[in-house]
N, C-alpha and C positions, 0 to 999 in steps of 0.2 A: 384386360380386355373389357370394354364397357358396352353394355347393351341397355341403355335407358331410353325411355320415351318421354316426350314432352307431355306435360299434364295439362288438361285432361287428354286422354287418348289411350291407346293400347298400353297395358301394363308391361313391366319389364319381362314377366313370364311369357308374354305374348309376342316377344320380339320377332320370332320367326313365322308367326301366324300371318297368312295373307289377310289383307283388309278388304272388306266388301266396298262396293262403290258408295253405299250409304255411309259406312264408317269414314271413308275418305272425305266425303262431303261435310261430315260433322266435325272434322278436325279444326282446332284453332290455328289458322294459317296466317302468318305474316305475309302481306302482299305489298307492303309499302317501303321495303328496304330496311325495316327495323331489325332484321335478322343479322345485320352487320354492325360490328362495333365501329367506332370512329377510325380505328387503324386498319379497317378492312377485314379483320378476323371475324369469325362467326360466333354468335352468342350461343351459349349452351342451352340444351333442352328446348328447342324450338322447331316447329314445323314452319316451312317457308316455301314460297314459290319464286322461281327465278328462270331466266332464259327467255328466248324468243317465244316459246310456247307455254311458259309458266309451269314447268314441271314441278313436282312436289318433292321436297327434301326435308330431312330431319337431322338434327344434331344430337349428340350424346351430352352427358354432363360436363364434358371437357370442351365442347364447341367443335367437335369433329363430326363430319358428315358420316352418318351411320345407316341411312336409308334413303332411297330415291325411288319414287313411283311416277311412272308415265302411263296413265291409263290409255292414252291415245298418242303414241309416239308419232312425230311428224317430221318431214324433211324441212330443212331450213328454208327461209324465204330470202335471206340476205345473199348478196353476191360476194364471192371470195371467202377467205378465212379470217375471222376476227383475231386480232393479236390478243394473246392470253398471258396471264401472269405465270412466270416460270419458277418462282420460289415458293414451293409448296411445303407444308409441314413434314418434317422427318425425311426430307429428300436425301438420298444417298447417291454416291458416285454411280453413274449408269442408270439412274432413274429418269423418268420423264415426268413432267407435270401433266398428268393424264386427266382428260375430261371424263367425268363420270357419265355424262350425256354428251356425246360428241358434237363438235361444231356443226357437222353435217345434219344434225337433228335440231339445231338451234340451241344447243347447250351454252350456258353462260361462260364467258372467258375469265370470270373472276374466281376468287377462292371459294365462292359458294357452290362451285361445280368442279373444282380441281383437287386432285389428290396425287401424292407421290405413287408412281407405279414403276416396277421393273420395266425397262424398255422392251424386254422379250414378251411380257404380258400385254403391254400397250400396243405393240405391233404384231402380236401373235394371236392368242386365243380370244382376247377381248376384241381385237380388230376384226377377226373372222366372224364373231357373233354380230358385231355392228354391220358388217357387210350383208349378213343374212337378213337383218332387219331392213336395211336399205333396199335390197332386192325385192322384198315383199311390198314395201311402200311404193316402189317404182313400177310395180306390176301393172298389167292391163286386164282388169281394172285394178286400181291401187288396193293393196291389202291393208289389213288392220294389225297393228303391233301394240301390245301392252307389255310393260317392263316393270319388274319389282327387283331392286338391287339392295342387298344388305351388305354393309361393309363393317368388318371387325377391325378396329384400329388399336394400336398400341396407345395406352392412355397417356403415357409420358411424351412420346414424340409426335403422336398424331398420324404416324405412318400406317397405312392399311396393312394388316397382316393377311387378310383374305377377303375375297369378294364372293358372294353367293348371288347368282343372277338367275331369276326366273323370268321367262318371257313367253308370251302367247302370240303366235303368228297365225292369223286367220283361224282362230279357235283351236289351234293345235299347240299344246304345251311343249316348250323347249326348255331344258335345264342345262346350265353350265356353271362350273365352279372354277375359279381361278385363285391360286394362292400366291402370295408375295414370296 
């Protein structure tokens, strides 16, 4: 299980440590698509932004997504659902190609936002948490949602072994953990 950070940035020992807004602003972030190799796979050890609202992602030393930060989660602005890639790393029978940040929040339909997930998690606990975020964002007045997702992946297959999701809805912390 790999927990490495892009350099410079938080050290490996700081993997679980929340990052301040200032630390996030100081990260070396790829914003030009250079986080993707020519074949569409992710480069290792890189922070990048992707999706309609340019959420922040990090890959480990194997090029697997291991962290996603949305300081200001937003509802999508596009109509309908974007077609997404279905062949994700380490996908097993019964898995979904799950969006780390859902299409409903403007998450990318590419491998830079997709991981293999048990269907029961993708349509269960993870989905319920996403609905909670959406309710807050659709409130009157609209709420504020911040999300920090850590993904522990199998270093060989790239398949997530666990997700640790911290979210703050209208200044109230919410914690949820999903295991593959």
